[in-house]
C-alpha positions as a printed NumPy array, in Angstrom:
array([[ 127.217,  -38.331,  -95.846],
       [ 127.469,  -37.568,  -92.261],
       [ 130.411,  -39.909,  -91.768],
       [ 130.43 ,  -38.571,  -88.396],
       [ 127.984,  -40.55 ,  -87.059],
       [ 130.366,  -43.667,  -87.465],
       [ 132.377,  -42.246,  -84.885],
       [ 130.185,  -43.402,  -82.208],
       [ 130.995,  -47.061,  -82.961],
       [ 134.769,  -46.095,  -83.288],
       [ 134.758,  -44.614,  -79.63 ],
       [ 133.261,  -47.755,  -77.836],
       [ 136.181,  -50.002,  -79.506],
       [ 139.143,  -47.235,  -78.438],
       [ 141.196,  -49.823,  -76.298],
       [ 140.958,  -52.064,  -79.532],
       [ 141.604,  -49.193,  -82.066],
       [ 144.489,  -47.91 ,  -80.019],
       [ 146.379,  -51.467,  -79.673],
       [ 145.929,  -51.619,  -83.358],
       [ 147.485,  -48.384,  -84.504],
       [ 150.355,  -49.314,  -82.37 ],
       [ 150.825,  -52.57 ,  -84.245],
       [ 150.715,  -50.452,  -86.924],
       [ 153.133,  -47.789,  -86.276],
       [ 155.466,  -50.978,  -84.901],
       [ 154.901,  -52.182,  -88.589],
       [ 155.924,  -48.835,  -90.168],
       [ 159.353,  -48.871,  -87.785],
       [ 160.068,  -52.239,  -88.903],
       [ 159.277,  -51.447,  -92.599],
       [ 162.116,  -48.313,  -92.16 ],
       [ 164.405,  -50.902,  -90.925],
       [ 164.229,  -53.631,  -93.469],
       [ 166.184,  -52.406,  -96.191],
       [ 169.218,  -51.223,  -93.932],
       [ 170.9  ,  -54.91 ,  -93.71 ],
       [ 171.039,  -55.109,  -97.853],
       [ 172.631,  -51.66 ,  -97.795],
       [ 175.288,  -52.92 ,  -95.321],
       [ 175.506,  -56.207,  -97.177],
       [ 176.203,  -54.078, -100.546],
       [ 178.198,  -51.246,  -99.495],
       [ 180.35 ,  -52.779,  -96.34 ],
       [ 180.539,  -56.344,  -97.248],
       [ 180.476,  -56.61 , -100.509],
       [ 182.266,  -52.884, -101.526],
       [ 184.357,  -52.543,  -98.375],
       [ 183.736,  -49.635,  -97.35 ],
       [ 183.592,  -48.891,  -93.576],
       [ 180.763,  -49.37 ,  -91.644],
       [ 179.224,  -45.68 ,  -90.399],
       [ 180.279,  -44.465,  -87.043],
       [ 176.692,  -44.69 ,  -85.911],
       [ 176.487,  -48.643,  -86.405],
       [ 180.277,  -49.442,  -84.996],
       [ 178.797,  -51.382,  -82.286],
       [ 178.024,  -54.038,  -84.575],
       [ 181.427,  -54.666,  -85.156],
       [ 181.183,  -55.419,  -81.128],
       [ 178.965,  -58.806,  -82.018],
       [ 180.018,  -61.907,  -81.358],
       [ 182.611,  -62.818,  -84.691],
       [ 181.157,  -59.931,  -86.443],
       [ 184.846,  -58.27 ,  -86.895],
       [ 185.061,  -60.178,  -90.177],
       [ 183.232,  -59.88 ,  -93.387],
       [ 181.839,  -63.265,  -92.909],
       [ 180.892,  -62.818,  -89.398],
       [ 179.288,  -59.247,  -90.319],
       [ 177.565,  -61.087,  -93.588],
       [ 176.294,  -63.686,  -90.864],
       [ 174.742,  -61.211,  -88.623],
       [ 173.171,  -59.015,  -91.333],
       [ 171.342,  -62.091,  -92.681],
       [ 170.203,  -62.988,  -89.257],
       [ 168.82 ,  -59.627,  -88.867],
       [ 167.364,  -59.67 ,  -91.846],
       [ 165.193,  -63.415,  -91.016],
       [ 164.19 ,  -61.531,  -87.763],
       [ 162.977,  -58.414,  -89.492],
       [ 160.918,  -60.573,  -91.543],
       [ 159.58 ,  -62.508,  -88.758],
       [ 159.124,  -59.525,  -86.286],
       [ 156.805,  -57.977,  -89.245],
       [ 154.767,  -61.273,  -90.049],
       [ 153.896,  -61.509,  -85.962],
       [ 153.023,  -58.184,  -86.182],
       [ 150.62 ,  -58.676,  -89.245],
       [ 148.986,  -61.489,  -87.2  ],
       [ 148.584,  -60.022,  -84.427],
       [ 147.166,  -56.364,  -86.159],
       [ 144.691,  -59.104,  -88.079],
       [ 143.523,  -60.816,  -85.125],
       [ 142.611,  -57.206,  -83.115],
       [ 141.432,  -55.995,  -86.264],
       [ 138.541,  -58.863,  -86.987],
       [ 137.538,  -58.872,  -83.014],
       [ 137.243,  -54.747,  -83.421],
       [ 135.063,  -54.747,  -86.716],
       [ 133.198,  -57.613,  -85.881],
       [ 131.745,  -55.691,  -82.779],
       [ 131.516,  -52.558,  -84.829],
       [ 129.221,  -54.46 ,  -87.547],
       [ 127.207,  -56.453,  -85.028],
       [ 126.596,  -52.844,  -82.817],
       [ 125.647,  -51.17 ,  -86.032],
       [ 123.255,  -53.795,  -87.502],
       [ 121.499,  -54.161,  -84.035],
       [ 121.089,  -50.337,  -83.867],
       [ 119.419,  -50.584,  -87.691],
       [ 117.475,  -53.157,  -86.397],
       [ 116.154,  -51.837,  -83.474],
       [ 115.055,  -48.686,  -85.208],
       [ 113.361,  -51.019,  -87.792],
       [ 111.215,  -52.65 ,  -85.289],
       [ 110.157,  -49.06 ,  -83.896],
       [ 109.435,  -47.643,  -87.689],
       [ 105.332,  -47.545,  -87.769],
       [ 103.573,  -49.567,  -90.186],
       [ 103.27 ,  -47.307,  -92.685],
       [ 107.02 ,  -46.996,  -92.96 ],
       [ 107.014,  -50.818,  -93.525],
       [ 104.1  ,  -50.511,  -96.15 ],
       [ 106.85 ,  -48.558,  -98.201],
       [ 108.984,  -50.911,  -97.856],
       [ 110.585,  -54.625,  -98.941],
       [ 111.3  ,  -57.016,  -96.294],
       [ 113.89 ,  -58.399,  -98.528],
       [ 115.9  ,  -55.348,  -98.851],
       [ 115.034,  -54.325,  -95.243],
       [ 117.13 ,  -57.707,  -94.494],
       [ 119.964,  -56.736,  -96.567],
       [ 120.528,  -53.653,  -94.955],
       [ 120.766,  -55.404,  -91.72 ],
       [ 122.879,  -58.088,  -92.661],
       [ 125.11 ,  -56.527,  -95.61 ],
       [ 124.845,  -52.709,  -95.712],
       [ 126.043,  -52.995,  -92.017],
       [ 129.159,  -54.038,  -92.503],
       [ 130.094,  -50.16 ,  -94.1  ],
       [ 131.405,  -49.777,  -90.341],
       [ 133.993,  -52.321,  -91.037],
       [ 134.817,  -51.201,  -94.233],
       [ 134.948,  -47.283,  -93.592],
       [ 136.784,  -47.665,  -90.308],
       [ 138.943,  -50.754,  -90.585],
       [ 139.704,  -50.207,  -94.738],
       [ 139.255,  -46.686,  -95.29 ],
       [ 140.189,  -44.428,  -92.299],
       [ 142.585,  -46.215,  -90.101],
       [ 144.808,  -47.058,  -93.344],
       [ 144.41 ,  -43.616,  -94.751],
       [ 145.971,  -42.382,  -91.141],
       [ 148.743,  -45.409,  -91.143],
       [ 149.4  ,  -44.573,  -94.826],
       [ 149.99 ,  -40.961,  -94.366],
       [ 152.773,  -41.641,  -90.996],
       [ 154.129,  -44.007,  -93.574],
       [ 154.523,  -41.322,  -96.055],
       [ 156.13 ,  -38.878,  -93.961],
       [ 158.479,  -41.29 ,  -92.229],
       [ 159.138,  -42.524,  -95.282],
       [ 160.196,  -39.483,  -97.264],
       [ 162.075,  -37.831,  -94.063],
       [ 164.208,  -40.902,  -94.55 ],
       [ 164.275,  -40.632,  -98.232],
       [ 165.112,  -36.725,  -97.8  ],
       [ 168.217,  -37.575,  -95.734],
       [ 169.532,  -39.869,  -98.333],
       [ 169.093,  -37.657, -101.546],
       [ 167.075,  -34.271, -101.752],
       [ 166.779,  -34.09 , -105.363],
       [ 165.638,  -37.859, -105.68 ],
       [ 162.995,  -36.908, -102.729],
       [ 161.507,  -33.955, -104.502],
       [ 160.74 ,  -35.75 , -107.842],
       [ 159.237,  -38.66 , -106.111],
       [ 156.955,  -35.95 , -104.271],
       [ 156.377,  -34.241, -107.521],
       [ 155.186,  -37.242, -108.993],
       [ 152.13 ,  -37.765, -106.478],
       [ 151.226,  -34.22 , -107.162],
       [ 148.123,  -35.337, -109.85 ],
       [ 146.784,  -37.96 , -107.478],
       [ 144.716,  -36.031, -105.126],
       [ 142.566,  -34.047, -108.342],
       [ 142.278,  -37.658, -109.994],
       [ 140.949,  -39.159, -106.586],
       [ 138.402,  -36.191, -106.359],
       [ 137.215,  -36.455, -109.931],
       [ 136.557,  -40.122, -110.307],
       [ 135.161,  -41.128, -106.641],
       [ 131.764,  -39.783, -106.955],
       [ 131.328,  -42.29 , -110.168],
       [ 132.622,  -45.186, -108.08 ],
       [ 129.852,  -44.599, -105.179],
       [ 127.112,  -44.153, -107.496],
       [ 127.985,  -47.518, -109.36 ],
       [ 127.931,  -49.025, -105.803],
       [ 124.84 ,  -47.412, -104.807],
       [ 122.818,  -48.572, -107.883],
       [ 124.387,  -52.168, -107.726],
       [ 123.531,  -52.496, -104.049],
       [ 120.108,  -51.269, -104.649],
       [ 119.721,  -53.771, -107.155],
       [ 120.779,  -56.402, -104.984],
       [ 118.357,  -55.257, -102.479],
       [ 115.509,  -55.861, -105.021],
       [ 116.657,  -59.118, -105.682],
       [ 116.503,  -60.379, -102.152],
       [ 112.807,  -58.633, -101.96 ],
       [ 112.053,  -60.573, -104.691],
       [ 113.087,  -63.665, -103.365],
       [ 111.731,  -63.18 , -100.188],
       [ 108.269,  -62.091, -101.747],
       [ 108.319,  -65.373, -104.172],
       [ 109.347,  -67.797, -101.454],
       [ 106.788,  -66.506,  -98.675],
       [ 104.207,  -66.761, -101.435],
       [ 105.255,  -70.095, -102.625],
       [ 101.608,  -71.642, -102.349],
       [  99.847,  -68.581, -104.689],
       [ 102.971,  -68.471, -106.989],
       [ 102.296,  -72.841, -108.061],
       [  98.948,  -72.442, -107.761],
       [  98.871,  -69.66 , -110.404],
       [ 101.511,  -71.357, -112.701],
       [ 103.686,  -68.133, -111.971],
       [ 107.186,  -70.105, -111.405],
       [ 108.622,  -68.896, -114.928],
       [ 107.418,  -65.063, -114.303],
       [ 109.482,  -65.526, -110.928],
       [ 112.331,  -66.926, -112.831],
       [ 112.183,  -64.141, -115.426],
       [ 112.108,  -61.708, -112.844],
       [ 115.103,  -63.325, -110.831],
       [ 116.959,  -63.515, -114.193],
       [ 116.377,  -59.801, -115.297],
       [ 117.428,  -58.434, -111.77 ],
       [ 120.67 ,  -60.67 , -111.991],
       [ 121.785,  -59.908, -115.379],
       [ 121.327,  -56.15 , -114.349],
       [ 123.431,  -56.731, -110.986],
       [ 125.648,  -57.924, -113.325],
       [ 125.567,  -55.404, -115.814],
       [ 125.99 ,  -53.229, -112.517],
       [ 128.734,  -54.755, -111.226],
       [ 130.744,  -54.434, -114.756],
       [ 130.001,  -50.841, -114.882],
       [ 131.361,  -50.631, -111.07 ],
       [ 134.565,  -52.66 , -112.28 ],
       [ 135.089,  -50.844, -115.319],
       [ 135.065,  -47.592, -112.689],
       [ 137.502,  -48.797, -110.459],
       [ 139.797,  -50.343, -113.196],
       [ 139.546,  -46.572, -114.486],
       [ 140.44 ,  -45.355, -111.535],
       [ 143.596,  -47.651, -110.721],
       [ 144.884,  -46.905, -114.521],
       [ 144.93 ,  -43.289, -113.858],
       [ 146.42 ,  -43.38 , -110.101],
       [ 149.208,  -45.748, -111.479],
       [ 150.359,  -43.986, -114.185],
       [ 151.764,  -41.046, -112.718],
       [ 153.568,  -43.553, -109.508],
       [ 155.076,  -45.709, -112.658],
       [ 156.54 ,  -42.748, -114.05 ],
       [ 158.107,  -41.248, -111.049],
       [ 159.526,  -44.874, -110.33 ],
       [ 161.065,  -45.126, -113.986],
       [ 162.462,  -41.092, -113.33 ],
       [ 163.891,  -42.36 , -109.727],
       [ 165.871,  -45.182, -111.227],
       [ 167.283,  -43.489, -113.865],
       [ 168.387,  -40.284, -112.168],
       [ 169.58 ,  -42.376, -108.994],
       [ 171.5  ,  -44.551, -111.097],
       [ 173.075,  -41.396, -112.808],
       [ 174.155,  -40.305, -109.104],
       [ 175.85 ,  -43.424, -108.362],
       [ 177.554,  -43.17 , -111.574],
       [ 178.649,  -39.404, -110.261],
       [ 179.658,  -41.068, -107.163],
       [ 177.228,  -38.941, -105.202],
       [ 175.38 ,  -41.979, -104.134],
       [ 176.566,  -45.509, -103.112],
       [ 174.861,  -48.61 , -104.975],
       [ 173.625,  -49.736, -101.255],
       [ 172.098,  -46.132, -100.533],
       [ 170.205,  -46.129, -104.081],
       [ 168.775,  -49.74 , -103.223],
       [ 167.596,  -48.361,  -99.98 ],
       [ 166.31 ,  -45.185, -101.883],
       [ 164.46 ,  -47.73 , -104.081],
       [ 162.806,  -49.714, -101.278],
       [ 161.699,  -46.764,  -99.593],
       [ 160.218,  -45.087, -102.568],
       [ 158.354,  -48.402, -103.406],
       [ 157.105,  -48.043,  -99.49 ],
       [ 156.557,  -44.449, -100.087],
       [ 154.517,  -45.186, -103.331],
       [ 153.043,  -47.953, -101.544],
       [ 150.975,  -46.154,  -99.816],
       [ 150.059,  -43.185, -101.824],
       [ 148.778,  -45.367, -103.938],
       [ 146.925,  -47.154, -101.156],
       [ 145.592,  -43.742, -100.257],
       [ 144.307,  -43.41 , -104.01 ],
       [ 143.069,  -47.007, -104.274],
       [ 140.968,  -47.085, -100.836],
       [ 138.601,  -44.724, -102.702],
       [ 137.509,  -47.626, -104.502],
       [ 136.667,  -49.284, -100.898],
       [ 135.414,  -46.009,  -99.831],
       [ 132.819,  -45.993, -102.822],
       [ 131.303,  -49.589, -101.871],
       [ 131.495,  -48.783,  -98.098],
       [ 129.897,  -44.941,  -98.829],
       [ 127.191,  -47.028, -100.51 ],
       [ 126.337,  -48.943,  -98.264],
       [ 126.296,  -46.31 ,  -95.384],
       [ 124.087,  -44.   ,  -97.831],
       [ 121.132,  -47.443,  -97.507],
       [ 121.957,  -47.684,  -93.757],
       [ 121.386,  -44.145,  -93.104],
       [ 118.324,  -43.962,  -95.061],
       [ 116.616,  -46.454,  -92.501],
       [ 118.198,  -44.811,  -89.254],
       [ 117.099,  -41.205,  -90.231],
       [ 113.795,  -42.167,  -91.459],
       [ 111.468,  -40.557,  -88.584],
       [ 109.704,  -43.597,  -87.072],
       [ 106.241,  -41.69 ,  -87.144],
       [ 104.985,  -43.025,  -84.147],
       [ 107.477,  -42.881,  -80.97 ],
       [ 107.108,  -41.222,  -77.194],
       [ 106.864,  -37.843,  -77.253],
       [ 108.755,  -35.871,  -74.852],
       [ 108.014,  -36.139,  -71.649],
       [ 105.616,  -39.182,  -72.257],
       [ 104.565,  -40.829,  -69.265],
       [ 103.322,  -44.39 ,  -68.62 ],
       [  99.825,  -44.876,  -68.656],
       [  98.449,  -43.841,  -65.357],
       [  96.969,  -46.769,  -62.871],
       [  93.079,  -46.469,  -62.827],
       [  90.327,  -47.993,  -61.047],
       [  89.189,  -51.595,  -62.329],
       [  85.761,  -49.739,  -63.366],
       [  87.7  ,  -47.166,  -65.462],
       [  90.178,  -49.71 ,  -66.925],
       [  89.716,  -50.423,  -70.636],
       [  87.653,  -46.789,  -71.294],
       [  88.537,  -45.953,  -75.018],
       [  87.484,  -42.821,  -76.826],
       [  87.409,  -41.61 ,  -80.549],
       [  87.127,  -37.873,  -80.591],
       [  86.528,  -36.262,  -84.274],
       [  89.23 ,  -38.509,  -85.624],
       [  90.52 ,  -38.034,  -89.173],
       [  93.12 ,  -40.234,  -90.727],
       [  94.493,  -41.699,  -93.895],
       [  97.647,  -43.268,  -95.388],
       [  98.025,  -40.923,  -98.122],
       [  97.869,  -36.954,  -98.078],
       [  94.588,  -35.913,  -99.279],
       [  93.075,  -39.352,  -99.177],
       [  91.376,  -39.932,  -95.885],
       [  90.439,  -43.477,  -94.478],
       [  88.401,  -41.944,  -91.906],
       [  86.731,  -38.878,  -91.262],
       [  85.285,  -37.352,  -88.178],
       [  84.93 ,  -40.272,  -86.071],
       [  83.573,  -40.016,  -82.644],
       [  83.179,  -43.361,  -80.585],
       [  83.611,  -44.411,  -76.705],
       [  84.115,  -47.862,  -75.358],
       [  82.974,  -48.235,  -71.868],
       [  85.064,  -50.62 ,  -70.045],
       [  84.31 ,  -53.935,  -70.417],
       [  81.926,  -53.388,  -73.583],
       [  82.179,  -55.367,  -76.358],
       [  81.425,  -53.087,  -79.756],
       [  81.078,  -54.871,  -82.874],
       [  82.72 ,  -53.007,  -86.17 ],
       [  80.814,  -53.675,  -89.801],
       [  81.077,  -52.386,  -93.23 ],
       [  81.803,  -53.047,  -96.8  ],
       [  85.472,  -53.993,  -97.397],
       [  87.79 ,  -50.721,  -97.482],
       [  85.267,  -49.066,  -95.135],
       [  87.83 ,  -48.128,  -92.845],
       [  87.56 ,  -51.221,  -89.968],
       [  90.751,  -52.201,  -89.217],
       [  92.286,  -48.708,  -89.483],
       [  89.925,  -47.66 ,  -86.959],
       [  91.027,  -50.276,  -84.287],
       [  94.477,  -49.93 ,  -85.498],
       [  94.898,  -46.558,  -84.094],
       [  94.198,  -48.028,  -80.473],
       [  97.56 ,  -49.715,  -79.675],
       [  98.856,  -46.482,  -81.879],
       [ 100.241,  -48.444,  -84.855],
       [  99.317,  -44.889,  -86.509],
       [  98.29 ,  -41.475,  -85.349],
       [  95.127,  -39.662,  -86.291],
       [  95.492,  -36.377,  -88.698],
       [  92.686,  -34.568,  -86.485],
       [  91.158,  -35.193,  -83.411],
       [  92.174,  -37.95 ,  -80.753],
       [  92.116,  -41.373,  -79.564],
       [  92.266,  -41.781,  -75.619],
       [  92.88 ,  -44.555,  -73.511],
       [  91.755,  -44.882,  -69.757],
       [  91.088,  -40.832,  -70.462],
       [  94.726,  -40.295,  -71.438],
       [  95.552,  -39.211,  -74.884],
       [  97.459,  -41.955,  -76.207],
       [ 100.205,  -39.764,  -77.876],
       [ 101.077,  -38.422,  -74.106],
       [ 101.771,  -42.129,  -73.089],
       [ 104.803,  -44.053,  -73.431],
       [ 103.952,  -46.458,  -76.553],
       [ 105.336,  -49.781,  -74.643],
       [ 102.829,  -49.427,  -71.814],
       [  99.82 ,  -48.589,  -73.992],
       [ 100.854,  -51.74 ,  -75.849],
       [ 100.556,  -53.7  ,  -72.899],
       [  96.925,  -52.878,  -71.835],
       [  95.936,  -54.08 ,  -75.583],
       [  95.881,  -57.593,  -76.832],
       [  95.021,  -58.544,  -80.569],
       [  93.801,  -61.684,  -82.472],
       [  94.054,  -61.409,  -86.166],
       [  92.631,  -63.324,  -89.194],
       [  96.129,  -64.233,  -89.9  ],
       [  97.077,  -65.372,  -86.265],
       [ 101.211,  -64.569,  -87.246],
       [ 102.897,  -67.583,  -85.314],
       [ 106.515,  -67.796,  -85.025],
       [ 108.502,  -70.485,  -86.1  ],
       [ 109.43 ,  -71.348,  -82.327],
       [ 107.605,  -74.044,  -79.686],
       [ 104.127,  -73.35 ,  -78.787],
       [ 104.845,  -72.707,  -75.345],
       [ 107.187,  -69.634,  -76.502],
       [ 104.239,  -68.782,  -79.273],
       [ 101.699,  -68.707,  -76.266],
       [ 104.077,  -66.897,  -73.817],
       [ 104.874,  -64.399,  -76.728],
       [ 103.612,  -61.376,  -75.213],
       [ 104.074,  -62.119,  -71.962],
       [ 107.674,  -64.037,  -71.715],
       [ 108.058,  -64.819,  -67.791],
       [ 104.719,  -66.73 ,  -67.876],
       [ 105.203,  -70.224,  -65.786],
       [ 104.283,  -73.522,  -67.787],
       [ 101.408,  -73.722,  -65.653],
       [ 100.106,  -70.567,  -66.704],
       [ 100.536,  -71.224,  -70.415],
       [  98.792,  -74.649,  -70.347],
       [  95.839,  -72.827,  -68.62 ],
       [  95.913,  -70.42 ,  -71.31 ],
       [  95.905,  -72.986,  -73.782],
       [  92.889,  -74.822,  -72.112],
       [  90.903,  -71.403,  -71.587],
       [  91.347,  -71.556,  -75.312],
       [  90.167,  -74.884,  -76.33 ],
       [  93.719,  -76.056,  -77.425],
       [  95.21 ,  -78.215,  -74.78 ],
       [  93.673,  -80.994,  -76.211],
       [  95.088,  -80.8  ,  -79.746],
       [  98.707,  -79.451,  -78.578],
       [  99.499,  -82.78 ,  -76.212],
       [  98.536,  -84.67 ,  -79.578],
       [ 101.599,  -82.936,  -81.146],
       [ 104.774,  -85.009,  -80.884],
       [ 106.344,  -82.767,  -78.667],
       [ 103.156,  -81.699,  -76.83 ],
       [ 104.   ,  -77.766,  -76.021],
       [ 107.419,  -78.364,  -76.786],
       [ 106.854,  -79.088,  -80.554],
       [ 108.008,  -76.04 ,  -83.229],
       [ 105.336,  -74.696,  -85.017],
       [ 106.571,  -74.126,  -89.062],
       [ 107.143,  -70.995,  -90.563],
       [ 103.62 ,  -68.787,  -90.443],
       [ 102.127,  -71.67 ,  -88.54 ],
       [ 102.388,  -73.919,  -91.425],
       [ 102.16 ,  -77.228,  -89.43 ],
       [  98.684,  -76.638,  -87.82 ],
       [  95.46 ,  -76.157,  -88.886],
       [  93.305,  -72.608,  -89.522],
       [  91.234,  -73.473,  -86.052],
       [  94.764,  -74.78 ,  -84.549],
       [  96.543,  -71.765,  -85.249],
       [  93.68 ,  -68.981,  -84.545],
       [  93.075,  -70.97 ,  -80.971],
       [  96.78 ,  -70.741,  -80.098],
       [  96.381,  -66.896,  -80.646],
       [  93.509,  -66.698,  -78.39 ],
       [  95.561,  -68.486,  -76.189],
       [  98.406,  -66.003,  -76.273],
       [  95.851,  -62.848,  -75.54 ],
       [  94.529,  -64.698,  -72.927],
       [  98.147,  -65.096,  -71.158],
       [  98.414,  -61.183,  -72.191],
       [  95.376,  -60.925,  -69.917],
       [  95.244,  -56.894,  -71.416],
       [  92.214,  -54.663,  -70.319],
       [  91.611,  -54.031,  -74.136],
       [  91.148,  -56.521,  -76.87 ],
       [  91.236,  -56.422,  -80.598],
       [  89.633,  -59.   ,  -82.469],
       [  90.018,  -58.521,  -86.496],
       [  87.467,  -61.069,  -88.236],
       [  88.942,  -63.796,  -86.12 ],
       [  86.831,  -66.52 ,  -87.39 ],
       [  86.347,  -65.457,  -91.193],
       [  88.386,  -68.289,  -92.682],
       [  86.983,  -71.053,  -90.561],
       [  84.171,  -73.898,  -91.23 ],
       [  81.183,  -73.506,  -88.844],
       [  82.529,  -76.282,  -87.255],
       [  85.809,  -74.682,  -86.411],
       [  84.009,  -71.157,  -85.864],
       [  82.13 ,  -72.898,  -83.673],
       [  85.591,  -73.819,  -81.176],
       [  86.878,  -70.615,  -81.544],
       [  83.915,  -68.599,  -80.628],
       [  83.72 ,  -70.322,  -77.191],
       [  87.07 ,  -69.429,  -76.724],
       [  86.957,  -66.277,  -77.668],
       [  83.739,  -65.731,  -75.505],
       [  85.938,  -66.899,  -72.725],
       [  88.438,  -64.209,  -74.012],
       [  86.316,  -61.288,  -74.356],
       [  84.612,  -61.421,  -70.743],
       [  85.544,  -58.681,  -68.448],
       [  87.769,  -56.97 ,  -71.288],
       [  86.977,  -53.82 ,  -73.677],
       [  86.6  ,  -55.825,  -77.204],
       [  86.337,  -54.528,  -80.849],
       [  85.479,  -56.978,  -82.814],
       [  85.326,  -56.604,  -86.867],
       [  83.696,  -59.566,  -88.69 ],
       [  82.166,  -59.772,  -91.799],
       [  80.127,  -63.053,  -90.694],
       [  77.077,  -61.188,  -88.48 ],
       [  76.197,  -64.387,  -86.908],
       [  79.489,  -63.879,  -84.57 ],
       [  78.694,  -60.682,  -83.587],
       [  74.723,  -60.663,  -82.937],
       [  75.615,  -60.531,  -78.883],
       [  77.508,  -57.48 ,  -79.127],
       [  76.759,  -54.713,  -76.694],
       [  76.762,  -52.197,  -79.66 ],
       [  76.865,  -52.57 ,  -83.375],
       [  79.123,  -49.806,  -85.367],
       [  78.594,  -49.692,  -89.326],
       [  81.123,  -47.846,  -90.731],
       [  81.105,  -46.98 ,  -94.667],
       [  83.055,  -44.399,  -96.366],
       [  85.109,  -43.69 ,  -93.012],
       [  82.347,  -42.544,  -91.227],
       [  79.41 ,  -44.076,  -88.508],
       [  76.647,  -44.212,  -90.481],
       [  74.752,  -46.338,  -88.153],
       [  75.321,  -47.666,  -84.233],
       [  72.919,  -49.85 ,  -81.961],
       [  72.484,  -53.249,  -80.933],
       [  71.926,  -56.012,  -83.423],
       [  67.97 ,  -56.077,  -83.159],
       [  67.742,  -52.087,  -83.282],
       [  69.621,  -52.096,  -86.322],
       [  67.725,  -54.979,  -88.117],
       [  64.293,  -52.903,  -87.132],
       [  65.961,  -49.884,  -88.84 ],
       [  66.239,  -52.069,  -92.204],
       [  69.148,  -49.98 ,  -93.239],
       [  72.56 ,  -50.96 ,  -94.104],
       [  73.323,  -53.318,  -91.428],
       [  69.625,  -54.772,  -92.31 ],
       [  70.874,  -55.374,  -95.774],
       [  74.117,  -56.9  ,  -94.967],
       [  72.108,  -59.088,  -92.299],
       [  69.44 ,  -60.283,  -95.571],
       [  72.196,  -60.741,  -97.989],
       [  74.093,  -63.056,  -95.745],
       [  71.199,  -64.916,  -94.617],
       [  69.862,  -65.303,  -98.231],
       [  73.119,  -66.862,  -98.812],
       [  72.702,  -69.002,  -96.198],
       [  69.75 ,  -69.911,  -97.454],
       [  70.247,  -70.397, -100.871],
       [  73.402,  -72.678, -100.076],
       [  70.983,  -74.912,  -97.645],
       [  68.824,  -75.261, -100.482]])
């Protein structure tokens, strides 16, 4: 389970934990003192026995010389002890909440940071809803394990030792009997805890799937409604909630079984103590007050012992969450800085933006390559268009440039450096991306444009928007550049979203540009406006543009045709038309469709 990894989160809170332990130790001491006023009342006030020599100082208190005064002082001491116990409990809760919250947030932050650094391949295999649950809910295991299991275990152990020591002084035979009653507890805990842990893990997994279903359904609501799949979504939701309910019942059943099993020995032990203790009082070897103290300590002894046993139920739930957290933290990011990686070195302007693919082979699943033996060089400032049928590997090819993935074989070079030998952050700083879906965030327009360069001034943001033909429509928005864009840009048209994405790329001012079908979802008029902005964006940058509409790429310096993961043609627009091969066929099909539509 690698619980040692939690020690790092506990170490950062060592001051708070030390204070918490001090409060708990003080609480243990007060618990030890609490029964004694009652013993003195029974034995020394009601029964008239003299005070023990060690407590004769009590009679020196004002008015404590008589039974009434002594009774008053003992009553006051009882109130004081209870008030002190409650004060310690409040202080303990205050410190505990602060320490545990900080540990949870630190673990959640580390988990979120690691998730952001995982490769896209890893994220493609995970549900976003389940990952959200791991960050927001499962990270609470830091609190539940440290504050709910390990620390209470230590304090319970301290309570057991101190209580047993005092009980041993009061009556050794009763103490041995009390200890014998606790012997069955460890094997019961060992036998029943794994079942509870597995039940909690299964329940957490189902809850993660429910979160995933909610996220998927709500993010695709237009499709759900368009195809009338609401009833299917309801059935899936109800099925998952039913399964979670059943899993919760199984978990609860395992916990109840555990609690009944561990409470039986302590209940038998308590009954035996009462019987044997009463016999000792009748025989005169133990006073009534001492028996009352002993039974109070017995409750305080079995309380921590039972707590230690019941902690197994809390441990089961927390350990299941920790297991889900570790599944993410121990996932290989896939793409990360190699040991000794350096920032992408500075180059003369004429060499910035050089990109080379050398015998690159890559795929998403073992044995199924998407790209095969690709060799290609893009010179600084060159515009390379990539065309081919759906699934040919076009997007996969350009995703290797910012190192979203690493090739199985061969290498990708940027400015003469193998991208695996440079720091990922410095590499991606050299690349701007404009996709078919611009992925705008629910932030202001200005924040979206400055997303890749947050330190940019408002004037720089406006200049980028103007160059992207976006300034006019942005100023018409209710709050202009401060207007908050809806989720995924839902408050803007396709052309408006695309022009904001172009402004974002312009402001980043990276020397390498990737355009992945940036106009395929636009009408002809909007496409013309976006193309004008794209031409400004591409000027002076090494550009890779993927397009199904061949009209958008005819002015590219080179056109690469990919099919089956291989480059099958390369050349200029006119050259490829004259060859009358695959590109010519694509061009003829599109022209035929256009002519037919015009007719």
